[in-house]
N, C-alpha and C positions, 0 to 999 in steps of 0.2 A: 461410673454404671455400675452396677449392683454388683457383690459378690459372687453371686451364683455364674455370673458370667463372666469369671475370672482366673484363667488356670494357667500355672503352671508347666513351663514345655521343659526337658531337659533333652538339650542339643548334644549329640556325640562330633556333629560333622558329617554326617552321611547324608544321602537324601531323604530315607525314610524320616528323618525325626527333623529334617527342615519340611519336607511335605505336611509333617503332622501340623507343623506350626501354621503353615499356611492357611490348612482346612478349618482350622480351628477358629484362625486370624476371621475369614468369610462366612464361618457361620455367626460371627459376631460378638465370638470372646475377646477380652479385653485379654492378650497376652503377654505374660512374662518369660522371658528363659535366662535355662542357668546351664554354665557347663561345669560337669564334673569331673578336674583334675585327679587320674587313679594313678599315673604312669609318665615316664619323661619322655613327653614328645609334645614340642611347640609345632609341629604341623598338623598335627589333629586338634589342639586349640586353635589353630589359624584358621581350619577351615569353621570350627563351629562358629568363630565372630565372625567371617564372612557369610556363613548362612545368617545368622540374627543381621549383620548388615545390609542383607538381599532385601528382608522383610522389614527395615526399619524400627528393627529393636535394640534394647540394651542386652547385651549379655553379660550375667554376674560369672565371673569364674571364681569357684570355691575349688581350694587343696583338698584334698581327701587321700593323699598317699599313704602318709600312716596311719590311718583307719584303714585302709586294703591292705596296706603290707601285713597289718598284725590281725585282721577278719578273714582276711581272703587268701591270699600270695603267701604268708607263713603256714597257715593251716594245709596247702594245698600241698607244700611241703613235708608236712611234719605226716599227713596220710600216707602220702608215697612211701614212708618212710616205715609204713607201718604194711606194705604190702599193698595197700587199697588203690583204685584207679579213678581220684576223686571228678566231681565234674566244678569247680571253681565258681560258676556263672549260676548256678543254679540256688546256691549262698547266698553271693554278692548282691545279686537282685534285692532278696526283701530286707537282706541285712545292709549294703550299703547305698547303693541306688535311690531305689523306694523309701527308704527309712529317709537320709536326708531330705528327698524332693518333698516328700511329705512334714518333715520339719522348717523348710523354708517357705512351702506353702502354708504353711498356719502362720508365719511371720508377715508375708508379705498379703496376710487379708487373702487368697486366694484357695477357693472351695473345693478345685480339682486340680489335679495334677496329669499329666498326657509325656507319651514318650512314644517313639516311633515301633515299638513293636508289633511282630502279626502277629494278634489275638483280641479276642472280644472279653468285654465284660457287661453281665445282661444281669441288670437288677429288679426288683417289684417297684411297680408305679411309685414315685417319689410321696413320702408319707413323714407323719414326726418322730416316727419308731428311728431309734438309733442303731439297731440292730436288723435292720432292712436286710433281705436276703440277697444276696451277688452271688453271681454263676461267673466260671471264667469259663471260655468257650476258646472252640479251634477257630483260627484264622478261614474265612474263604479260600485262600489261597494255602493250600494243602503243602504244596511244596516247600513255601516259608513257613507254615505256622511255628509260634515260639512257645506255645502252651504247656510246652514239656518242661522248657526252662523257667516258667515263672509259678509250679506248682506248688512253692512255699511259699507263696504272700499270705498274707493273714487274711482274714474277711475282712477287716477295719480296713486294711488298705486299698481291698477290691471297689469298697464303695468311693472309693475319692480318686479311682483313674479313668481314664481315657485312654481307648485305643483306635483311635480314628482312622489307621491303617487295615482294620481287623475285617473291613469289607471288600476290600481291595487285591486289585492283583498288584503284583511285584510291576507288571509290563504298565497297568494302571498310574502306580503310584509316579514311575518316569515319564510317562507322558504329562503327567500334571505338571512335574516339574520343568518340564522344555516348554509346555505350552502358554507358563508362566514367567519364563527366562529365569528360572532360578539354577545358580550353581550346580553342575552334577558334578561330585567329586570323584576322582579317578579309581578310586579303592573301595571298597564296601568293610564299613565295620565288622569287626573281626571278634569272635568268642574267644578265651582264655588272653586275654589281651596283651598280658605280660609276656607271652610267649612270642608277641612280634617280632620277626626278625632273631627268633632262636629256635631250635627246636629242640622237641620235648626233651630227650635224651640230655644235649649238651645241658638244659638249663638244668638237669637235674644232679647232673654230674658237679656243676658247680655253683649248686646247692646243699647239696648231702657228703656226708663222709666217703671217702674214697673206697672204704670197709665193706659198702654196701653195693660194692660192685665189684665185687670178685668172683675172676670168673669160676666156673663150674663146668659140671658135665650137662649134655643134652641130652633125654630119656626118651625115646620111642614109646609106642603101646605095645612094644612086644618085650622093653625092660631092656632094651639094648640101646647102647653110648653109640652116637650118632653123630656127635659135634661135642663142641666146646662153645658155653654162651660168656658173655662178656658183662655180664652182671643182668640179676633178674630184674632188678626194675630198670632195665632200657627194653623189657618185650610186656605187649600186653597179649589179655586171652584171642584169642582170633586170628593173630597175626600170622602173615603165612611171607612177606618178603623179609630180606635181610636177618633169617635165623643162623645165617650159618653152618649149614647145616651138609653133611655129604650124604651118600646113595640116592636112590629112587625116592621122589619127592610125586608132588608137594607135598609141604609138611606143612601143620597150623599148631599154633601153642595152646596147649590146650589146658596148661595150669602150672602152677611153680610150688616146691617143696621146701620153704626158705629154711626147713629145718639141717635138710641135708643139700642145701644151695644147689638144688637140681632143677632146669628148667623141662615139662614134660611137653611131647610134641608128638604130634597123630598125622597121621596120613588119612584118615578117614575124620569126612567132616561130621557123620554121626554123632562121632564121638564129643563133638562142641555142643550138643542138644541136650535140653533137662527140660524134664517137664513139673517142674517146681523152684522157686524162686525165694527165698527168704530174705524180709528186710526188715527194717527196725526206722524210728529217728520218722517216725512218719507225719503228717501236717493234711486232716481232710478237710477238705472245701465245703465241699456239699453232701454232709453226712458221712457217717460211718458205712463202711460196702454192705450191700444185704446178704444173707447167708445166701447160697447156692444160686445167686444171678452168677449171671455171664458177661462177664467184661471185657472191653479190650485194653491188653496192659502193653506199655514198650519199658526196655529196659536199656533204650540207647536212642537218640534222638532221630537220625536217620534207619528208621528198623521200620517194617512191617509189623504193627499190633500183634500181638499174641489173641487169641481167646480163652479165656480165664475165668476160674474164680477167684475171690481172695476171703480171706478168713484169717480172724487172730488165731493165734495159739500160742495159748502163753506169755509170753512177754514179749513175742513175736508177732510179725504177719508173714502169712504165706500168698504167692497166686500161684493158682494150679493149673497148669496148661489143661484145656478142653483134649479129648479124644482126634487124633490126626491133627494136631498142631504141638507146638516145643518152643521153648526158650532157645535161642541159639547165642552161645560166646558171654554166658551169663557172668559181670565181671564185678568184684567187690566194691566199693566205693561210689558206684555208676547209680543213679536214680533211677527208678522204678515208678511209673507214672503209671493211674487206673485211669481209663476213660468210658463213661454211659455214652454210647453216640460219641455227639463231639463234646461234650460237658465234661469237665477233668473234675474226678473226685477227688483225687489227690493223690497223695504217693509217698515214696518213702527210700531210706539206702539201704543199696542191696548190701549183705552181708556176708560171711564165708560161713559153707554149708558144715 
């Protein structure tokens, strides 16, 4: 079979990547599969092997734990140490998963790579141009859309990627698996996979100096002490439960004063709103944002987009909410992603203001 019909599929052991491989087989592709071992989880590897077996495919297993530790897990810890709230999947996708898949695809003479992500890639008609334009698009199933986590992919990577599930609903994917007697795993794949079996607070306490978890005052919007926190890294902006405060609430985490070791809380949800977000470390997939054009901007994966303009301000970028709209719970370290309709323009990492 010609090289153009060869594809390398990353199997995770979940139903999404399994159905991805199945659909590509049905479309006439010569499918090869690999499992990327990022953590110690024999059950996950066994599920991936079972998935490959169900399709009559051999599974290549590659141990990337050292690379993952260096590039993703340790970086996650370092950023928390600086007071940021990072999103590890955003960097793992382009720097570990898709980078390795592309490397293996070239070695195995596969023109394309594919995963079970819910997103779409739309390219210009095939041509001899190596720099043909490809766009990252939201998936049909907006409740499962993962384009937010993929905005840091490069234009070169997009040209090689297939996302067969981009035009399907999750329910349809499960029906395809059932109809074709494909094994349905009991568990869904997880984001921040190294946290599976552990909560974030325990993970950070096990990986950071105890000095970073020194108790301190909790101060409300009036400047009054309302409790004692157990370490600033144990809290996230917007958090409502588990703050350990007295008095009439509810209270929300508004901010952190690392110099004074004070946790700032408020009873007013409006105090969590902001009309502007500053961000850097940008990656623009569909060209630079146009001045004064209104875009839809997300500063969290599961959030309603905010109508905003996006423009460069010196060494950084700013997203400014339109009148009647606002950003809620702006969290440094998280990603800001810009959309023009369903098209991902690009984005960057939120900074302290």
